[in-house]
C-alpha positions in Angstrom: 99.0 98.2 48.2 103.3 97.8 47.0 106.1 98.8 49.7 107.1 101.3 48.1 103.4 102.9 47.9 103.6 102.1 51.9 106.9 103.7 52.2 105.7 106.9 50.3 102.5 107.2 52.4 104.4 107.1 55.7 107.1 109.1 54.4 103.9 111.8 53.3 102.5 111.8 56.7 106.0 111.6 58.9 103.5 109.4 61.0 104.7 106.5 62.2 102.5 105.6 65.7 99.4 107.8 66.8 99.3 110.4 68.3 100.7 112.2 71.6 98.3 113.2 74.0 99.7 115.5 76.7 100.9 113.8 79.7 98.2 112.3 82.4 98.2 113.0 86.1 99.8 110.8 88.8 97.9 107.6 89.2 97.3 107.1 93.1 99.4 104.2 94.0 102.2 104.6 91.6 104.7 106.8 93.9 107.2 103.6 93.7 107.1 103.3 90.0 108.4 106.0 87.7 109.7 105.7 84.4 109.4 102.1 83.1 106.4 99.7 84.6 107.0 96.1 84.0 103.3 94.7 83.3 102.9 90.7 83.8 99.9 90.0 82.3 96.9 87.2 84.1 93.4 86.0 82.1 91.9 85.3 84.9 89.1 84.4 82.9 88.2 86.8 80.0 86.5 86.4 76.4 90.1 87.1 75.4 89.1 91.1 74.0 91.1 92.6 76.3 93.8 90.7 75.2 93.1 91.8 71.4 93.3 95.4 72.7 96.1 94.4 74.9 98.4 93.3 71.5 96.9 96.4 69.6 99.1 98.8 73.0 102.0 97.1 72.2 101.4 96.6 68.6 103.4 99.6 66.5 100.5 101.7 65.9 100.2 102.6 69.6 103.5 101.5 70.3 102.9 102.2 74.5 106.5 100.9 75.0 107.8 104.1 74.4 106.5 105.1 77.3 108.5 102.8 79.0 105.5 99.8 79.5 106.8 96.6 79.0 105.3 93.1 78.9 107.2 90.1 81.0 106.9 86.6 81.1 107.4 86.2 84.8 106.1 87.9 87.4 108.6 87.7 89.1 110.0 90.7 87.2 106.9 92.8 87.6 106.3 95.6 88.8 102.5 95.8 88.1 99.4 93.2 87.2 97.7 93.2 84.3 94.1 91.5 85.1 91.6 91.1 82.2 88.5 88.6 82.7 86.3 87.9 86.0 88.0 85.6 88.4 86.5 82.0 87.9 86.6 79.1 90.1 89.8 78.1 88.8 92.0 81.4 88.6 91.8 82.2 92.3 95.0 80.0 93.3 97.2 80.9 90.4 96.1 84.7 91.1 96.8 85.2 94.4 100.2 83.2 93.7 101.2 85.0 90.9 101.1 88.2 92.9 102.7 86.6 95.9 105.3 85.7 93.4 105.8 89.5 92.4 108.1 91.6 94.3 106.7 94.6 96.2 104.9 97.0 95.8 103.1 95.4 93.4 100.3 97.4 91.3 97.2 95.6 90.8 95.1 97.0 86.9 92.1 95.7 86.5 91.7 95.6 82.9 87.6 96.1 81.3 84.6 95.9 83.0 84.7 92.1 84.1 87.7 92.8 86.4 86.2 95.5 87.3 82.6 94.4 88.0 82.2 90.7 86.5 80.6 92.3 83.2 78.0 89.8 81.7 79.5 87.3 83.4 78.0 88.6 86.2 76.1 85.3 88.0 78.1 82.7 85.9 78.3 79.3 87.9 82.0 79.3 87.3 82.8 82.8 88.8 84.3 84.0 92.3 83.8 87.7 91.2 85.5 90.7 89.6 88.7 90.8 90.7 88.6 93.1 93.2 86.8 90.6 95.5 90.2 88.5 95.4 92.8 90.6 95.4 93.6 94.5 96.6 93.1 96.4 92.9 94.8 100.0 92.7 93.7 101.1 89.1 90.9 100.2 87.6 89.9 100.1 83.1 86.7 100.3 82.4 85.3 99.0 79.2 84.4 96.5 77.7 86.9 96.3 75.8 88.4 99.3 76.7 90.2 101.3 73.6 93.5 101.6 73.2 93.7 104.7 73.9 91.9 104.6 77.4 94.9 101.9 78.4 97.6 103.3 77.1 96.1 106.8 79.3 96.1 104.6 83.0 99.4 102.9 81.8 101.1 106.9 81.1 99.4 107.6 84.1 101.9 105.0 86.1 105.1 106.1 84.6 104.3 109.7 84.1 106.0 109.8 81.0 
């Protein structure tokens, strides 16, 4: 496909990103966060399936930044932690320290089945438990891996946009 034909396709469809769905209801625990949401991602021991979906959510097709959600590099700048995977023995300390470094109020989002209930890793020798077993979780997003539209709905529920 040439650049000219790609441009004609975009011009013809008049749509560059996914269609906008109605604004979802506000998520419990999000009363302090309105408008924008700075997210710090923490991989607590996942298979990277959820990370691929996070990448697509912040990419040009889904573009969740138009709803005010943004990934940040430091927990000190974060309004919320986006945690993926079951918590392994090596990640208990770093996960707790990341939460301690984040300013209050900090919303904790468990993304994917492994973060919610250990998923396929339940009973593994290196697994301590789900994210909720180590720190308090405010929002859970189901799926293995979750569909990008489900992730966007949850983030829009937090930003109310």
